C-alpha positions as CSV (number, residue, x, y, z in Angstrom):
1,M,-18.9,12.5,-28.3
2,P,-15.1,11.9,-28.5
3,S,-14.2,10.1,-31.7
4,R,-11.4,7.7,-32.5
5,K,-9.8,8.5,-35.9
6,A,-6.5,7.3,-37.4
7,L,-4.6,9.1,-40.1
8,I,-2.8,6.7,-42.4
9,R,-0.8,6.9,-45.7
10,R,-0.3,3.9,-48.0
11,P,3.3,2.8,-49.0
12,G,4.7,4.8,-51.9
13,P,6.7,3.5,-54.9
14,R,10.0,4.4,-53.3
15,L,9.4,2.4,-50.1
16,T,12.3,0.0,-50.7
17,E,14.7,3.0,-50.6
18,G,13.6,3.9,-47.1
19,L,16.2,5.4,-44.7
20,V,18.0,3.0,-42.4
21,T,20.0,4.4,-39.5
22,H,20.6,1.7,-36.8
23,L,20.0,-1.5,-38.9
24,E,21.9,-3.1,-41.7
25,R,19.9,-2.7,-44.9
26,T,18.0,-5.8,-46.1
27,P,15.8,-6.1,-49.2
28,V,12.1,-5.0,-48.7
29,D,9.3,-6.8,-50.6
30,A,7.1,-3.9,-51.8
31,G,4.1,-6.2,-52.6
32,L,4.2,-7.9,-49.2
33,A,4.6,-4.5,-47.5
34,L,1.4,-3.2,-49.2
35,A,-0.5,-6.4,-48.1
36,Q,0.8,-5.9,-44.5
37,W,-0.2,-2.3,-44.5
38,E,-3.7,-3.2,-45.7
39,S,-3.9,-5.8,-42.8
40,Y,-2.7,-3.2,-40.3
41,T,-5.3,-0.6,-41.4
42,R,-8.0,-3.3,-41.4
43,A,-7.1,-4.1,-37.8
44,L,-7.6,-0.5,-36.8
45,R,-11.0,-0.4,-38.4
46,E,-12.1,-3.7,-37.0
47,H,-11.4,-2.3,-33.5
48,G,-13.4,0.9,-33.9
49,W,-11.0,3.3,-35.5
50,E,-12.2,5.4,-38.4
51,T,-9.3,5.8,-40.9
52,T,-8.5,8.8,-43.0
53,E,-5.9,8.4,-45.7
54,A,-3.5,11.3,-46.3
55,A,-2.7,12.1,-49.9
56,P,0.4,10.3,-51.3
57,A,3.8,11.8,-51.0
58,D,5.3,9.5,-53.6
59,D,8.7,11.3,-53.9
60,C,9.3,10.5,-50.3
61,Q,10.5,7.0,-49.5
62,D,9.4,7.0,-45.9
63,A,6.0,8.7,-46.3
64,V,4.1,5.6,-45.0
65,F,5.6,6.3,-41.6
66,V,3.0,9.0,-41.2
67,E,3.4,9.3,-37.4
68,D,6.7,11.1,-37.8
69,T,5.0,14.1,-39.6
70,V,3.0,15.4,-36.6
71,V,2.3,15.4,-32.9
72,V,-1.3,15.9,-31.8
73,F,-2.3,16.9,-28.2
74,R,-6.0,17.4,-27.6
75,D,-7.1,19.1,-30.8
76,V,-3.8,20.9,-31.6
77,A,-1.5,19.4,-34.3
78,L,2.1,20.4,-34.2
79,I,3.5,19.7,-37.7
80,A,7.0,18.2,-37.4
81,R,10.2,19.3,-39.1
82,S,12.3,16.2,-39.4
83,G,16.0,16.0,-38.7
84,A,16.2,14.1,-42.0
85,E,15.8,16.8,-44.6
86,S,14.5,14.3,-47.2
87,R,11.4,13.7,-45.1
88,R,10.3,17.3,-44.7
89,P,8.1,17.3,-47.8
90,E,5.9,14.6,-46.2
91,T,4.1,17.1,-44.0
92,A,2.0,19.1,-46.5
93,A,-0.7,16.6,-47.2
94,V,-0.8,15.6,-43.5
95,E,-1.4,19.2,-42.5
96,E,-4.2,19.4,-45.1
97,A,-5.8,16.2,-43.8
98,L,-5.6,17.2,-40.1
99,T,-7.1,20.6,-40.8
100,A,-10.0,18.9,-42.5
101,L,-10.5,16.8,-39.4
102,G,-10.8,19.9,-37.3
103,C,-7.3,20.2,-35.8
104,S,-5.8,23.6,-35.0
105,V,-2.3,23.6,-36.7
106,E,1.0,24.8,-35.4
107,R,4.4,24.2,-37.0
108,V,7.9,23.5,-35.8
109,R,10.2,26.3,-37.0
110,E,13.9,26.4,-37.9
111,P,16.2,25.7,-36.1
112,G,14.0,23.2,-34.4
113,T,13.8,19.6,-35.6
114,L,11.2,17.1,-34.5
115,D,10.0,13.6,-35.6
116,G,6.6,12.5,-34.3
117,G,8.1,9.1,-33.5
118,D,10.1,10.8,-30.8
119,V,7.0,11.7,-28.8
120,L,5.2,9.4,-26.3
121,K,2.1,10.7,-24.6
122,V,1.1,9.1,-21.3
123,G,-1.9,10.9,-20.0
124,D,-1.0,14.6,-19.9
125,T,2.8,13.8,-19.8
126,V,4.5,14.2,-23.1
127,Y,7.9,12.6,-23.3
128,V,10.1,13.9,-26.1
129,G,13.1,11.9,-27.2
130,Q,16.1,14.1,-28.0
131,G,18.6,12.5,-30.3
132,G,19.2,11.9,-34.0
133,R,16.0,13.4,-35.5
134,T,14.8,15.7,-32.7
135,N,16.9,18.5,-31.3
136,E,16.8,20.7,-28.2
137,A,15.1,23.5,-30.1
138,G,12.4,21.1,-31.2
139,V,11.8,20.0,-27.6
140,R,11.4,23.7,-26.6
141,Q,8.8,24.2,-29.3
142,V,6.8,21.1,-28.2
143,R,6.8,22.6,-24.7
144,A,5.7,26.0,-25.9
145,T,2.9,24.5,-27.9
146,F,1.5,22.0,-25.5
147,E,2.2,23.1,-22.0
148,P,-0.4,25.9,-22.2
149,L,-2.9,23.1,-23.0
150,G,-2.1,21.3,-19.8
151,A,0.7,19.0,-20.9
152,R,3.8,18.3,-18.9
153,V,6.7,18.0,-21.4
154,V,9.7,15.8,-20.4
155,A,12.8,15.5,-22.5
156,V,14.5,12.1,-22.5
157,P,17.7,11.0,-24.3
158,V,17.6,8.8,-27.3
159,S,20.9,7.3,-28.6
160,R,20.4,3.6,-29.1
161,V,17.4,3.6,-31.5
162,L,16.0,5.8,-34.3
163,H,13.1,7.3,-32.2
164,L,11.9,7.3,-28.6
165,K,9.0,5.1,-29.7
166,S,11.4,2.7,-31.2
167,A,12.4,2.0,-27.6
168,V,9.3,2.6,-25.5
169,T,5.6,2.9,-25.6
170,A,3.0,2.6,-22.8
171,L,0.2,0.2,-21.6
172,P,-3.3,1.5,-20.9
173,D,-2.5,2.0,-17.2
174,G,0.4,4.3,-18.1
175,T,3.2,1.8,-17.5
176,V,6.0,2.5,-19.9
177,I,7.3,-0.7,-21.6
178,G,10.7,-1.2,-23.3
179,H,13.4,-3.7,-24.1
180,P,16.2,-2.6,-21.7
181,P,19.2,-2.7,-24.0
182,L,17.5,-0.1,-26.2
183,V,16.4,2.3,-23.5
184,D,18.8,5.0,-22.4
185,D,17.5,5.6,-18.9
186,P,14.4,3.6,-17.7
187,S,14.5,5.5,-14.4
188,L,13.1,8.5,-16.2
189,F,9.7,6.8,-16.3
190,P,7.7,6.5,-13.0
191,R,6.6,2.9,-13.9
192,F,8.7,0.9,-16.3
193,L,8.2,-2.8,-17.4
194,A,10.9,-4.6,-19.2
195,V,9.8,-6.7,-22.2
196,P,11.8,-9.6,-23.6
197,E,11.9,-8.6,-27.3
198,E,12.6,-5.3,-29.1
199,A,9.3,-5.5,-31.1
200,G,7.4,-6.0,-27.9
201,S,8.3,-2.5,-26.9
202,H,5.8,-1.1,-29.4
203,V,2.0,-1.2,-28.9
204,V,-0.9,0.8,-30.1
205,L,-3.8,1.1,-27.6
206,L,-6.9,0.1,-29.5
207,G,-9.2,0.5,-26.5
208,G,-10.8,-2.0,-24.1
209,G,-7.4,-3.4,-23.1
210,R,-6.5,-4.5,-26.7
211,L,-3.0,-3.9,-27.9
212,L,-2.1,-3.8,-31.6
213,M,1.5,-5.1,-31.8
214,A,3.9,-6.8,-34.1
215,A,3.6,-10.6,-34.7
216,S,7.4,-10.7,-34.3
217,A,7.0,-10.4,-30.5
218,P,5.3,-13.6,-29.3
219,R,6.9,-13.5,-25.8
220,G,5.8,-9.9,-25.3
221,A,2.3,-10.9,-26.4
222,E,2.3,-13.7,-23.8
223,L,3.5,-11.2,-21.1
224,F,0.7,-8.8,-21.9
225,A,-1.9,-11.5,-22.0
226,D,-0.8,-12.6,-18.5
227,L,-1.5,-9.0,-17.4
228,G,-5.1,-9.4,-18.6
229,L,-4.6,-7.5,-21.8
230,E,-5.5,-8.7,-25.3
231,P,-2.7,-8.6,-27.9
232,V,-3.8,-8.1,-31.5
233,P,-0.8,-9.2,-33.6
234,V,-0.1,-8.0,-37.1
235,D,2.8,-8.9,-39.4
236,I,4.8,-5.8,-40.3
237,S,8.1,-7.6,-41.2
238,E,8.8,-5.4,-44.2
239,F,8.4,-2.2,-42.2
240,E,10.6,-3.5,-39.4
241,K,13.4,-3.8,-42.0
242,L,13.2,0.0,-42.3
243,E,13.1,0.6,-38.5
244,G,9.4,0.9,-38.5
245,C,6.9,-0.4,-35.9
246,V,3.2,-0.5,-35.3
247,T,3.1,3.1,-34.0
248,C,4.8,4.6,-37.0
249,L,2.1,3.6,-39.5
250,S,-0.7,5.8,-38.1
251,V,-1.5,8.9,-36.2
252,R,-4.2,8.2,-33.6
253,L,-6.6,11.0,-32.8
254,R,-8.5,10.3,-29.6
255,D,-9.5,13.7,-28.4
256,L,-11.2,15.2,-31.4
257,R,-14.9,16.0,-31.2
258,A,-17.2,14.5,-33.8
């Protein structure tokens, strides 16, 4: 039977030094961040996701944003090579954890760069944001890795936010959602729904029409509820200060076999 697993990694001691690219730096409360992370992971488990914790990478300030370390399609894990050199040591423990979970592992090679947060999967279509952290060579390596498995890889520009998934994610029916001022070209997506808040652009599909999303997007939650979906809000304010969102804090593995 297909299983639903989520790879997570708890905040490290250098979290408050996390990289900030598009936002003005504001102080992060490390204690509150840990409590919020615990609430986030508890929400995953309460909705049927088995969590696996990657070993700490305490020298890396952004290691909690584990999604950026890898892209998984079917049972193949492509280990990322971040455009931010300081983040590259984050991947070793993630590779070890995914191998233990049964993934086949490939790696992005120089000169390619790729952050997992630049990859949005909608069915068999894999959108790859090309911008600050992911380059053209990285996109080519995503294509070479996943197209033989049945994926269709589409490169899209990212210039207004840190990652593609800082701008857009997708609803269960495949509709891509985003806050228009942050999306370079909404016409690249066959179905696009504008949302009223930046934080409303980010949802994790929990299953059964439930959407894990930030508590900072109440109007977005109302919009999704009107569509017959069930928002599951979590407070991630301290991670939002570091350009993080609900997708960044886990790697969801839907296609592995138990």
